[in-house]
C-alpha positions as CSV (number, residue, x, y, z in Angstrom):
1,M,68.6,36.2,-84.9
2,T,68.2,40.0,-85.2
3,S,65.1,41.2,-87.0
4,S,65.5,43.3,-90.1
5,P,63.4,46.5,-90.5
6,E,61.3,44.7,-93.1
7,E,60.1,42.2,-90.5
8,I,58.8,44.9,-88.1
9,E,55.1,45.5,-88.4
10,F,53.4,48.9,-87.8
11,R,49.7,49.1,-87.1
12,H,47.2,51.8,-86.3
13,D,44.3,49.7,-85.0
14,V,43.4,47.3,-82.2
15,T,42.1,43.8,-82.1
16,V,39.0,43.0,-79.9
17,E,37.5,39.5,-80.2
18,L,34.6,38.2,-78.1
19,V,35.9,34.7,-77.3
20,R,33.1,33.5,-74.9
21,S,30.1,35.0,-73.1
22,S,27.2,34.2,-70.9
23,A,25.2,37.3,-71.2
24,S,21.6,38.1,-72.0
25,D,18.9,40.6,-70.9
26,A,17.1,37.7,-69.2
27,D,20.1,37.5,-66.8
28,V,19.1,40.9,-65.5
29,I,15.5,40.0,-65.0
30,F,15.8,36.8,-62.9
31,A,18.5,38.4,-60.7
32,A,16.3,41.4,-60.0
33,R,13.2,39.5,-59.3
34,V,14.7,37.4,-56.5
35,S,14.4,40.5,-54.2
36,T,10.6,40.2,-54.4
37,V,9.8,36.6,-55.2
38,G,12.7,34.7,-53.8
39,E,13.4,31.2,-55.3
40,Q,10.4,31.7,-57.6
41,S,12.6,34.0,-59.7
42,L,14.3,30.9,-61.1
43,A,11.3,30.6,-63.4
44,D,12.5,33.8,-65.0
45,V,16.0,32.4,-66.0
46,D,14.6,32.0,-69.5
47,A,12.2,34.9,-69.3
48,D,11.1,36.9,-72.4
49,P,13.0,40.1,-71.8
50,E,10.8,42.1,-74.2
51,R,8.1,41.8,-71.6
52,S,10.4,43.3,-69.0
53,V,11.8,46.4,-70.7
54,G,10.3,48.6,-68.0
55,L,12.0,46.6,-65.3
56,I,15.4,46.9,-67.0
57,N,14.9,50.6,-67.5
58,Y,13.8,51.1,-63.9
59,L,16.9,49.3,-62.6
60,M,19.1,51.4,-64.9
61,R,17.4,54.7,-64.1
62,D,17.4,54.3,-60.3
63,R,20.9,52.7,-60.4
64,H,20.1,49.4,-58.9
65,G,23.3,47.9,-60.2
66,S,23.7,44.4,-58.9
67,P,21.3,42.7,-61.2
68,F,23.6,43.7,-64.1
69,E,26.4,41.7,-62.6
70,H,25.1,38.1,-63.2
71,N,26.6,37.7,-66.7
72,S,30.1,37.4,-68.2
73,L,31.9,38.5,-71.3
74,T,35.5,37.5,-72.2
75,F,37.4,39.4,-74.8
76,F,40.8,38.8,-76.4
77,V,42.4,42.2,-77.0
78,Q,45.6,43.2,-78.8
79,A,46.6,46.8,-78.1
80,P,49.7,48.9,-77.5
81,I,51.0,48.9,-73.9
82,F,50.1,52.6,-73.4
83,V,46.5,51.5,-73.9
84,W,46.9,48.7,-71.3
85,R,48.2,51.1,-68.8
86,E,44.9,53.0,-69.0
87,H,42.7,49.9,-69.3
88,M,44.1,48.2,-66.2
89,R,43.2,51.2,-64.1
90,H,39.7,49.7,-64.3
91,R,40.0,47.2,-61.4
92,I,36.5,45.8,-62.2
93,A,37.8,43.3,-64.8
94,S,39.9,40.2,-64.7
95,Y,43.1,40.3,-66.8
96,N,45.6,37.7,-68.1
97,E,48.3,39.3,-70.2
98,E,51.1,37.9,-72.3
99,S,54.5,38.2,-70.5
100,G,57.6,39.7,-71.8
101,R,59.5,37.6,-69.1
102,Y,58.4,34.3,-70.6
103,R,58.2,34.9,-74.3
104,E,60.0,37.0,-76.9
105,L,57.8,39.9,-77.8
106,R,56.8,40.3,-81.4
107,P,57.9,43.3,-83.4
108,V,54.5,44.9,-83.7
109,F,54.2,48.6,-82.9
110,Y,51.4,51.2,-83.0
111,V,51.7,54.3,-85.2
112,P,48.8,56.7,-85.4
113,A,46.7,56.7,-88.6
114,A,46.8,59.8,-90.8
115,D,43.4,60.9,-89.7
116,R,44.2,60.8,-85.9
117,N,44.0,64.2,-84.3
118,V,47.5,65.0,-83.0
119,V,47.5,68.7,-81.9
120,Q,46.5,69.5,-78.3
121,V,44.9,72.8,-77.6
122,G,43.5,74.2,-74.4
123,K,43.9,73.8,-70.6
124,P,44.0,70.7,-68.5
125,G,40.5,69.3,-68.2
126,A,39.4,71.1,-71.3
127,Y,41.7,69.9,-74.0
128,E,40.7,69.8,-77.7
129,F,42.6,67.7,-80.2
130,L,42.9,68.9,-83.8
131,P,44.3,67.5,-87.0
132,G,48.0,68.0,-87.6
133,S,49.7,69.4,-90.6
134,S,51.1,67.2,-93.3
135,E,54.6,68.0,-91.9
136,Q,53.6,67.0,-88.4
137,Q,52.1,63.8,-89.7
138,R,55.2,63.0,-91.6
139,L,57.4,63.7,-88.5
140,I,55.2,61.5,-86.3
141,D,55.3,58.6,-88.8
142,E,59.0,58.7,-89.5
143,S,60.1,59.3,-86.0
144,M,58.0,56.6,-84.4
145,K,59.0,54.0,-87.0
146,S,62.7,54.9,-86.7
147,A,62.6,54.8,-82.9
148,C,60.6,51.5,-82.7
149,T,62.9,49.9,-85.2
150,Q,66.1,50.9,-83.4
151,A,64.6,49.8,-80.0
152,Y,63.6,46.4,-81.4
153,V,67.0,45.8,-83.0
154,A,68.6,46.6,-79.6
155,Y,66.2,44.2,-77.9
156,Q,67.1,41.4,-80.3
157,E,70.8,42.1,-79.9
158,M,70.5,41.7,-76.2
159,L,68.6,38.5,-76.5
160,D,71.2,37.1,-78.9
161,A,73.9,38.0,-76.4
162,G,72.2,35.9,-73.7
163,V,70.5,38.8,-71.8
164,A,67.4,37.7,-70.0
165,R,64.1,38.5,-71.7
166,E,62.9,40.4,-68.6
167,V,65.9,42.7,-68.9
168,A,66.1,43.1,-72.6
169,R,62.4,44.2,-72.8
170,M,63.3,47.3,-70.8
171,V,64.5,48.9,-74.0
172,L,61.1,48.6,-75.8
173,P,58.7,51.6,-76.1
174,V,55.1,51.6,-74.8
175,S,53.9,51.6,-78.4
176,I,54.7,47.8,-78.7
177,Y,51.6,45.6,-78.8
178,S,50.6,43.3,-76.0
179,S,47.7,40.9,-75.8
180,A,45.4,39.8,-72.9
181,Y,42.1,38.2,-72.0
182,V,39.7,40.6,-70.4
183,T,36.6,39.3,-68.5
184,M,33.9,41.5,-67.0
185,N,30.2,41.7,-66.4
186,A,27.8,44.2,-67.9
187,R,27.9,46.5,-64.9
188,S,31.7,46.7,-65.1
189,L,31.5,47.2,-68.8
190,M,29.1,50.1,-68.5
191,N,31.5,51.8,-66.0
192,F,34.3,51.3,-68.6
193,L,32.2,52.7,-71.4
194,S,31.0,55.7,-69.4
195,L,34.6,56.8,-69.0
196,R,36.3,55.6,-72.2
197,M,33.8,56.7,-74.8
198,K,32.9,60.2,-76.0
199,A,29.3,59.9,-76.8
200,E,26.4,62.3,-77.4
201,G,23.8,62.2,-74.7
202,S,26.2,61.3,-71.9
203,T,25.1,62.8,-68.6
204,F,28.8,63.1,-67.7
205,P,30.8,63.7,-70.9
206,S,34.2,61.9,-71.1
207,Y,37.2,62.8,-73.2
208,P,39.2,59.6,-73.6
209,Q,42.4,59.0,-75.5
210,R,41.5,57.9,-78.9
211,E,43.3,54.6,-78.8
212,I,41.4,53.3,-75.7
213,E,38.2,54.6,-77.2
214,M,38.8,52.3,-80.1
215,V,38.8,49.3,-77.7
216,A,35.7,50.6,-76.0
217,E,33.8,51.0,-79.3
218,R,34.4,47.3,-80.1
219,Y,33.3,46.3,-76.6
220,E,30.1,48.2,-76.9
221,Q,29.4,46.7,-80.3
222,E,29.6,43.2,-79.0
223,W,27.7,43.9,-75.8
224,A,24.9,45.7,-77.6
225,R,24.4,42.6,-79.7
226,L,24.2,40.3,-76.7
227,M,22.1,42.5,-74.4
228,P,20.3,45.0,-76.6
229,L,17.6,46.0,-74.1
230,T,20.2,46.6,-71.3
231,H,22.3,48.6,-73.8
232,A,19.3,50.6,-74.9
233,A,18.5,51.5,-71.3
234,F,22.1,52.5,-70.6
235,V,22.0,54.9,-73.6
236,A,18.5,56.2,-72.7
237,N,19.6,57.0,-69.2
238,G,22.6,59.1,-70.1
239,R,25.3,56.3,-70.2
240,V,25.7,56.3,-66.5
241,A,26.8,53.0,-65.0
242,P,24.3,51.8,-62.4
């Protein structure tokens, strides 16, 4: 049955949920100490990380990265497809995404919030984004909603006519939401954050698209809660992935 415009949902946010994790500052300590004490480092599996702040900071500062890999965080993320195109360029994570070949995609689309900067000024590599006028914001909102609605109605009409899902989905815009599980370790996450967050104190400033930065902000919030000492060392050392 074809969806009516009233059934189509427009969002201006992303969903990021930590669904499982095995990640603590102690994971860094026992992994690092095996290089000097061998099997005796097993005694540090439940170490008090507060006593090893200096070790964590040293590893981060001198970019000894492998001790930060012995942990795992799995997130459930809902974001528009244009965000996933950028996210999946990071080949340091494991992904399992919903499939438009095997399920009918839900009519949920992204439209920028009114406070989203929408005017691009400057040269490649040095762009600045500024707020738009009320007329520009109105045009964005009305045009996107109209185009998404028309596209989804066409999608449903093709499905109702017996067209395969993998063919009918071709009419849908990249603003439609998709969902996936994303699993990575702290070292991979730091690499992601270093590129997808604009943060003061970064040794190498980054200028990400706002929508993927929204995902990164949620990742960092959860990771900082699980591994506060590692996160603090990451920030103190210029947000450079080891």
